[in-house]
N, C-alpha and C positions, 0 to 999 in steps of 0.2 A: 504491497500498500503504500508505495511511494511521492505519491500527491498529495497524501494526509501525510507525509511526514515531512516534506518540505513544507505545505502550510503553515504548519507545526511552529517549526523552525525557522519561517518569516515572522513570526509574530502573530502569526492565526489560530482558528481554536474550532475544535469542532466540537457539538453536544449530542448525546445521545438520550432518547428518556419520553417523558409527556408532553405533553402541549398542548394545552387546553382541552381538548377533549379528544384528543388524539392517542393514543395508547402509546406510540412510539414511534417515534422519528429519528432525523441525525441529518444534523446545520451542519453549514459549516462556514465558516464568514472570515476575511478577511482583516478583519477588527474597521474596515469601511462600508463595504459591502458583505450582504449573504451573496454566498458562489451559489450552494445549493441547500434545499430542505426537502428531504424524500421521508414520505412514510410507508412506516417499515408494511409488506406484501401480508394476507394470510396466509402463515405455513414459513415464512422467510427466515430465513437463521442469521443470528445478529454478524455471524462473518458475511453471508449476503450479501448484507443492507451495507455493511461496511466500504464493501466492494467496489458495490454501485454508486457507494456515497466518493469512493477512491477515484473510477470512472468520470464521476459529475467535476469535479476539482479538474479529471484534466481536460475535459471540454472549457471546464472556461477557460483553462489557461492557455488551451490553444485555438479557439477563437473567440472572446470574451463573453459567451451565451451561460447563461444562470439558468439552473435547474430549479420552478417549483412546483414541487409534487402535494401542498401545501393549502396556498393561498388559490382558486379558484379566478381566471382569466375573466376581469370586468368588459361588459358589452358595451 
């Protein structure tokens, strides 16, 4: 999970746990921006959730695109 490691080394952080009514989510932020906010899927292991978080962080580093599964897009 090299992207999580890089984020933390650069002063960012990840959080895993309940967020409001969501039983389990994983988030990543760099101190200024939320890079990824993922909702744990039914039957998904914690390890699998962290691997998805690592890939979402990589996508942000590569393209600048954030991943947000918590806040629905507004119409």
